[in-house]
C-alpha positions in Angstrom: -58.5 -42.2 -119.0 -56.4 -44.8 -120.7 -57.0 -47.2 -117.8 -60.8 -46.7 -118.2 -60.7 -47.3 -121.9 -58.7 -50.5 -121.4 -61.2 -51.7 -118.7 -64.1 -51.0 -121.0 -62.4 -53.0 -123.8 -61.8 -55.9 -121.4 -65.4 -55.8 -120.3 -66.6 -55.6 -124.0 -64.4 -58.6 -125.0 -65.6 -60.6 -122.1 -69.2 -60.0 -123.1 -68.4 -61.0 -126.7 -66.8 -64.3 -125.5 -69.7 -65.1 -123.3 -72.0 -64.5 -126.3 -70.0 -66.9 -128.5 -69.9 -69.5 -125.7 -73.7 -69.4 -125.5 -74.0 -70.0 -129.2 -71.6 -72.9 -129.3 -72.1 -76.3 -127.5 -69.6 -76.9 -124.7 -66.9 -79.4 -125.4 -64.6 -81.0 -123.0 -66.3 -79.8 -119.9 -67.0 -76.5 -118.4 -65.2 -73.5 -119.7 -62.7 -71.8 -117.4 -64.2 -68.9 -115.6 -63.1 -65.5 -116.9 -61.1 -63.2 -114.6 -63.0 -60.1 -113.6 -61.5 -56.7 -114.5 -60.1 -54.6 -111.8 -62.0 -51.5 -110.7 -61.4 -48.5 -112.9 -59.6 -46.5 -110.3 -57.3 -49.3 -109.2 -58.7 -49.6 -105.7 -59.7 -52.9 -104.1 -63.4 -53.7 -103.9 -65.1 -52.5 -100.8 -62.3 -50.1 -100.0 -64.5 -47.0 -100.2 -63.6 -45.8 -103.7 -63.6 -42.0 -104.0 -63.0 -41.1 -100.3 -60.2 -38.7 -99.5 -57.4 -39.0 -97.0 -58.5 -39.0 -93.3 -57.3 -35.9 -91.4 -56.8 -36.3 -87.7 -58.5 -34.1 -85.1 -55.0 -33.1 -83.8 -54.1 -31.7 -87.2 -57.3 -29.7 -87.4 -56.6 -28.3 -83.9 -53.1 -27.2 -84.9 -54.4 -25.2 -87.8 -57.1 -23.4 -85.7 -56.2 -20.2 -83.9 -55.4 -20.6 -80.2 -58.5 -19.5 -78.1 -58.2 -16.5 -75.8 -57.8 -17.5 -72.1 -61.0 -17.3 -70.1 -59.5 -14.6 -67.7 -58.2 -12.3 -70.5 -60.3 -9.4 -71.9 -60.0 -6.0 -73.4 -62.2 -2.9 -72.9 -62.8 0.8 -73.3 -64.2 3.3 -70.8 -65.1 7.0 -70.5 -64.7 9.1 -67.4 -65.9 12.5 -66.0 -64.3 14.1 -62.9 -64.5 17.0 -60.6 -61.0 18.5 -60.3 -59.7 20.6 -57.5 -56.5 22.2 -56.2 -57.6 23.3 -52.6 -56.4 26.4 -50.8 -54.5 24.3 -48.2 -52.3 22.8 -51.0 -51.7 26.2 -52.6 -50.8 27.7 -49.2 -47.7 25.5 -49.2 -46.3 27.9 -51.9 -48.3 31.1 -51.6 -49.7 33.6 -49.1 -52.7 34.5 -51.2 -54.3 32.4 -54.0 -57.5 31.3 -55.7 -58.3 27.6 -55.4 -59.2 25.6 -58.5 -62.5 23.9 -58.8 -62.9 22.5 -62.3 -63.6 19.4 -64.3 -61.8 16.8 -66.5 -62.7 14.0 -68.8 -61.0 11.2 -70.6 -61.1 7.9 -72.4 -59.4 4.7 -71.3 -58.3 1.6 -73.1 -57.5 -1.4 -70.9 -56.2 -5.0 -71.0 -57.5 -7.1 -68.1 -55.8 -10.3 -67.0 -57.6 -11.9 -64.1 -57.9 -9.0 -61.5 -55.2 -6.8 -63.0 -55.8 -3.9 -65.5 -53.1 -2.3 -67.7 -54.8 1.0 -68.7 -53.7 3.6 -71.3 -55.7 6.8 -71.2 -56.1 10.1 -73.0 -57.5 13.0 -70.9 -58.4 16.7 -70.8 -58.3 18.7 -67.5 -59.3 22.3 -67.2 -56.7 24.0 -64.9 -58.0 27.6 -65.0 -59.1 28.9 -61.5 -61.1 32.1 -61.3 -59.4 35.4 -61.6 -58.0 36.8 -58.3 -55.0 38.1 -56.4 -51.9 36.0 -55.8 -48.9 36.5 -53.6 -46.1 34.1 -53.3 -44.4 33.1 -50.0 -41.4 35.2 -49.2 -42.7 38.1 -51.3 -43.8 41.6 -50.2 -47.5 42.4 -50.4 -47.0 46.1 -51.1 -45.3 45.6 -54.5 -45.5 41.9 -55.4 -49.2 41.1 -55.3 -50.6 40.4 -58.7 -54.0 40.2 -60.2 -53.9 36.9 -62.2 -56.1 35.8 -65.1 -55.8 32.2 -66.4 -56.6 32.2 -70.1 -57.4 28.7 -71.3 -54.9 27.0 -69.0 -55.5 23.3 -69.2 -53.7 19.9 -69.4 -53.9 17.3 -72.2 -52.6 14.1 -70.7 -51.4 10.7 -71.9 -50.7 8.1 -69.1 -50.3 4.5 -68.3 -51.8 3.1 -65.1 -51.6 -0.3 -63.2 -54.8 -1.1 -61.4 -55.9 -4.1 -59.3 -59.4 -5.2 -58.6 -60.9 -7.0 -55.6 -64.5 -8.1 -56.2 -66.6 -8.9 -53.1 -69.4 -10.5 -55.2 -70.4 -10.7 -58.8 -71.6 -7.1 -59.0 -69.6 -5.1 -56.4 -65.9 -4.6 -55.7 -63.1 -2.1 -55.4 -60.0 -1.1 -57.3 -56.7 0.7 -56.6 -53.6 1.6 -58.5 -51.1 4.2 -59.8 -49.6 5.4 -63.0 -47.4 7.9 -64.7 -47.7 10.1 -67.9 -47.0 13.3 -69.7 -49.2 16.4 -69.8 -49.2 19.1 -72.4 -50.1 22.6 -71.0 -51.9 25.0 -73.4 -53.1 28.4 -72.4 -51.6 31.5 -70.8 -51.2 33.0 -67.3 -51.8 36.8 -67.5 -50.5 39.0 -64.6 -50.8 42.6 -63.6 -49.3 44.4 -60.6 -51.6 45.6 -57.8 -51.3 48.7 -55.7 -52.4 49.5 -52.1 -51.8 46.0 -50.9 -50.9 44.8 -47.4 -50.6 41.3 -45.9 -54.0 41.8 -44.5 -55.9 42.9 -47.6 -53.8 41.2 -50.3 -56.6 38.7 -51.1 -59.3 41.4 -51.5 -59.5 42.8 -55.0 -61.7 45.7 -53.9 -58.8 47.0 -51.8 -55.8 45.6 -53.5 -56.0 46.1 -57.3 -54.1 47.8 -60.2 -53.9 51.6 -60.4 -56.5 53.0 -62.8 -59.0 50.2 -62.1 -62.3 50.8 -60.3 -63.7 47.6 -58.7 -67.4 47.0 -59.3 -68.0 44.7 -56.4 -67.9 41.5 -58.4 -65.4 38.6 -58.1 -63.4 40.0 -61.1 -61.9 43.3 -62.0 -63.0 45.3 -65.1 -59.5 45.9 -66.6 -59.5 48.8 -69.1 -58.1 48.1 -72.6 -55.0 50.3 -72.0 -53.9 47.9 -69.3 -54.5 44.7 -71.3 -53.2 45.5 -74.8 -51.0 44.0 -76.0 -50.7 40.7 -74.1 -46.9 40.6 -74.2 -44.2 40.9 -71.7 -43.9 44.7 -70.9 -42.6 46.8 -68.1 -45.1 46.3 -65.3 -45.0 47.8 -61.8 -47.5 48.8 -59.1 -47.3 52.5 -60.3 -47.4 51.6 -64.0 -49.4 48.4 -64.4 -49.6 46.5 -67.6 -51.0 43.0 -68.1 -48.3 40.6 -69.3 -47.9 36.9 -70.1 -46.1 34.9 -67.4 -43.2 33.1 -69.1 -42.7 30.7 -66.2 -45.6 28.4 -67.3 -44.1 25.1 -68.4 -45.2 23.7 -71.8 -45.0 20.1 -70.5 -45.4 18.5 -67.1 -45.0 14.9 -65.8 -48.3 13.3 -64.6 -48.5 11.4 -61.3 -51.7 9.3 -61.0 -52.9 7.7 -57.8 -56.5 6.3 -57.6 -58.8 4.2 -55.5 -62.5 3.5 -56.1 -65.4 1.1 -56.2 -66.7 -1.1 -59.1 -70.2 -2.0 -60.2 -70.8 -4.9 -62.6 -74.0 -6.0 -64.3 -74.1 -9.8 -64.3 -77.2 -9.8 -66.4 -75.7 -7.5 -69.1 -72.5 -8.9 -70.4 -69.5 -6.5 -70.6 -70.9 -3.4 -69.0 -69.5 -1.9 -65.8 -69.3 1.4 -63.9 -67.0 2.9 -61.3 -66.7 5.7 -58.8 -63.2 6.8 -57.9 -61.0 9.5 -56.4 -57.4 10.3 -56.2 -54.7 12.6 -57.5 -54.0 13.4 -61.2 -51.8 16.5 -60.9 -54.8 17.7 -58.9 -57.2 16.0 -56.6 -60.2 14.5 -58.3 -63.5 12.7 -57.7 -65.6 11.2 -60.4 -66.9 8.2 -62.2 -67.0 6.3 -65.5 -68.6 3.6 -67.5 -66.9 0.9 -69.5 -67.5 -2.1 -71.8 -65.4 -5.2 -71.8 -65.2 -7.4 -74.9 
C-alpha cells in the first residue's frame, strides 16, 4: 500500500511539473526528460504482472494418486450348488447309510491380478440327509443298527481359495484351483436303536426299526413321543429304545476346497461374468454363479 501511495505521489508531482513547464517558456534548451515511475508491484514491464508461479507437470503427477494397473480388478460373486455325499463314499466307513443330496450357497469376494484370483468366501451348506438306518463298519447289525434323524445339521464356512483362469477367447474360458477354510457345524444328530436287524435287512426301516414303532410304508418312521422326549443322552438299547443326541458331532471342521469349471464373459456388458463349476467342498458339488468385476 505504501509503495502504491508513493507511486501515485510521483505520478502526481510529474503531472504538476509538466503543467508548470507548459505555462513557462523554455530557457536554455529542452528540459531533461523525467524518469518514469516503476510499476506499482515492482515487476519489470512486460513481465506478465499478476501471474503466479509456474508448476511443472511432473509436480502435478506426483501429487495425483497412482492409477490402478490395467490387469488388476476386484469383484463380488454369488453362487448356488447342488451338494452330495454319495453312497460309495459313505460305504468307506459304513455298511448301511443314507446318501446326502442337498444344496449350498455362498458369496465370494475376489482380487484378480491378470489370470489369478484370490477369493475369500462365506458359505452355507445343508448337510442333513433324509432319515434312515445307519450301521458302521465292524459293528453288529443285530444290536448296533440305529435309526438316525439329522436335525438342522449344516455347515457355515469361511475359506480362502487360489484360482487360475485360462480364457480361450474374449467370452469363454476355464478356471481351476483349491483352498482351505473353517466350517462351523450347527444342528444335531439324533439316534435310536433298532431291533430285528440283520446284515441283509439293516437298511430296510420296515423290517429293522425300534421296538414300539409301527412302520407306515413311508421313507421315515413315525416315532411316538415316549421315544423322542427328552432329546438328551439317555440309556438306549434295542430292547429299550430312546432317541438321544449323538455327542460325537464336531462343532468345527476344517474345509478342503477343490474346484474346476468354465467361465463365461460378456464383452458387450462391462464387468459381468458367469461360471459353472464342480469339485469338493467337504462334499461333492456341482453348481454355478454370477459375478461383477469393478
